[in-house]
C-alpha positions in Angstrom: 44.9 43.8 90.5 46.8 44.4 93.7 45.6 41.5 95.8 47.4 42.8 98.9 45.1 45.9 98.9 41.8 44.0 99.3 42.6 42.8 102.8 43.7 46.3 103.8 40.3 47.6 102.6 38.4 44.9 104.3 40.2 45.1 107.7 41.3 48.7 108.0 38.8 50.9 106.2 36.0 51.6 108.7 33.5 53.1 106.4 29.9 52.2 105.4 29.3 49.3 103.0 28.9 51.3 99.8 32.1 53.2 100.6 33.9 50.0 101.2 32.7 48.6 97.8 33.9 51.7 96.0 37.3 51.3 97.8 37.4 47.6 96.7 36.6 48.6 93.1 39.5 51.1 93.1 41.8 48.4 94.7 40.6 46.0 92.0 41.8 48.4 89.2 45.0 49.6 90.9 48.2 49.1 89.1 51.5 50.7 90.1 49.7 52.7 92.8 47.3 54.2 90.3 43.7 53.4 89.3 41.4 55.1 86.9 38.0 53.2 86.9 35.1 55.2 85.6 32.4 56.4 88.0 29.9 54.1 86.1 32.1 51.1 86.8 32.4 51.9 90.5 28.6 52.5 90.6 28.1 49.1 89.2 30.3 47.5 91.8 28.6 49.3 94.7 25.1 49.1 93.1 24.5 52.8 93.7 23.9 55.7 91.4 26.8 57.5 89.7 25.9 60.6 91.7 26.2 58.6 94.9 29.6 57.4 93.8 30.8 60.9 93.3 29.7 61.8 96.9 31.4 58.6 98.2 34.6 59.6 96.4 34.6 63.0 98.0 34.0 61.4 101.4 36.9 59.0 100.9 39.2 61.8 99.9 38.1 63.9 102.9 38.8 60.9 105.2 42.3 60.5 103.6 41.6 56.9 102.4 42.2 57.8 98.7 44.3 60.4 96.9 42.7 61.8 93.7 44.6 63.4 90.9 42.2 65.3 88.7 43.0 66.1 85.1 41.7 69.0 83.2 39.1 69.1 80.5 35.3 68.5 80.3 35.8 64.7 80.5 39.0 64.6 82.4 40.3 61.3 83.7 40.6 61.2 87.5 43.4 58.9 88.8 42.9 57.3 92.3 45.4 55.9 94.7 44.5 54.1 97.9 46.0 55.5 101.0 45.2 52.8 103.6 47.9 51.7 106.0 48.0 49.1 108.7 47.6 50.6 112.2 50.4 50.1 114.7 48.6 47.3 116.5 48.1 45.2 113.2 50.2 42.0 112.9 50.7 42.7 109.2 49.9 39.2 108.1 47.3 38.4 105.4 44.7 38.2 108.2 45.5 41.7 109.6 44.7 40.8 113.2 44.6 43.7 115.5 45.4 44.1 119.1 48.8 42.5 119.0 51.9 44.5 119.8 54.9 43.6 117.7 58.0 43.1 119.8 61.5 41.9 119.3 62.5 38.6 120.8 63.9 38.8 124.3 62.2 42.1 125.2 60.1 41.8 128.3 57.7 44.7 128.5 56.2 46.0 131.8 52.6 45.1 132.5 50.2 47.8 133.6 50.7 46.7 137.2 54.4 47.4 137.0 55.7 43.8 137.2 57.5 42.1 134.4 55.4 39.7 132.4 55.9 37.4 129.5 56.6 38.8 126.0 53.4 40.2 124.6 52.5 40.2 120.9 54.3 38.6 118.0 57.7 38.8 116.5 57.4 40.6 113.2 58.4 38.3 110.3 57.9 38.3 106.6 55.1 36.0 105.6 55.9 32.7 104.0 55.7 32.9 100.2 52.3 31.7 98.9 52.4 28.9 96.3 49.5 27.9 94.2 50.5 24.3 94.8 49.8 24.5 98.5 46.1 24.4 97.7 46.3 21.2 95.6 45.3 18.1 97.5 46.3 14.6 96.8 42.8 13.7 95.6 42.8 16.6 93.1 46.3 15.6 91.8 45.1 11.9 91.3 42.0 13.1 89.5 44.1 15.3 87.2 46.5 12.4 86.5 43.6 10.1 85.7 42.1 12.7 83.3 45.5 13.1 81.5 46.0 9.3 81.2 42.4 9.0 79.8 43.1 11.7 77.2 46.3 10.1 76.2 44.6 6.7 75.7 42.0 8.4 73.5 44.7 10.0 71.4 46.5 6.7 71.1 43.3 4.9 70.0 42.5 7.5 67.4 46.1 7.3 66.0 45.8 3.4 65.9 42.5 3.6 64.1 43.9 6.1 61.6 46.9 3.9 60.8 45.0 0.5 60.7 41.7 1.6 59.1 40.7 -0.1 55.9 40.7 2.1 52.8 37.2 3.2 51.8 35.7 1.3 48.9 36.2 2.8 45.4 33.7 2.8 42.6 34.4 1.9 39.0 35.4 5.5 38.3 38.1 5.5 41.0 36.2 7.7 43.4 35.2 6.9 47.0 31.9 5.2 46.7 30.1 7.8 48.7 31.3 10.6 46.5 30.4 9.3 43.1 27.0 10.4 42.2 26.7 8.1 39.2 27.5 5.0 41.3 25.3 6.1 44.2 22.3 6.5 41.9 23.0 3.1 40.4 23.1 1.5 43.9 19.8 3.2 44.9 18.1 2.0 41.7 19.3 -1.6 42.5 18.0 -1.5 46.0 14.6 -0.1 45.1 14.0 -2.7 42.3 
């Protein structure tokens, strides 16, 4: 799944809700700039009929939000590619804030009144790499360490019991007492009498 496509759909595709859900379904399936989910799958995502999805796909193609490559045959496979770009006033961060003008440092644009003002907008920078560890908190890490220590104690205790356990009692036939039918019947007869 191309995770960077979902914010583009959410922030920059100004279409009705069902259209947006179909776009998100295509983004969910997109690999290497291609997606081929079935109309039934997209209908399930948007909770509309398959016929409605076909209309939505035609609308999205007419709006230029998707590019459709149709294949031949009665049950041809259509391949979809999202065609959503950030507008010029987007800050191109994961939040996709609009209304900011990217400028270079040191450039002082003219204000509408004609006087020089402070630098507007933001300096374009590549976003910081996202690490899964940034979402871990100290409490979660402590809980995880306690769970690992508890599991290790249980493994150690099981190993100790396995090594130091008394051997099971054997009957006169050399079998474990529980497994010998003859001895078990004899014990039952003694207990009942």
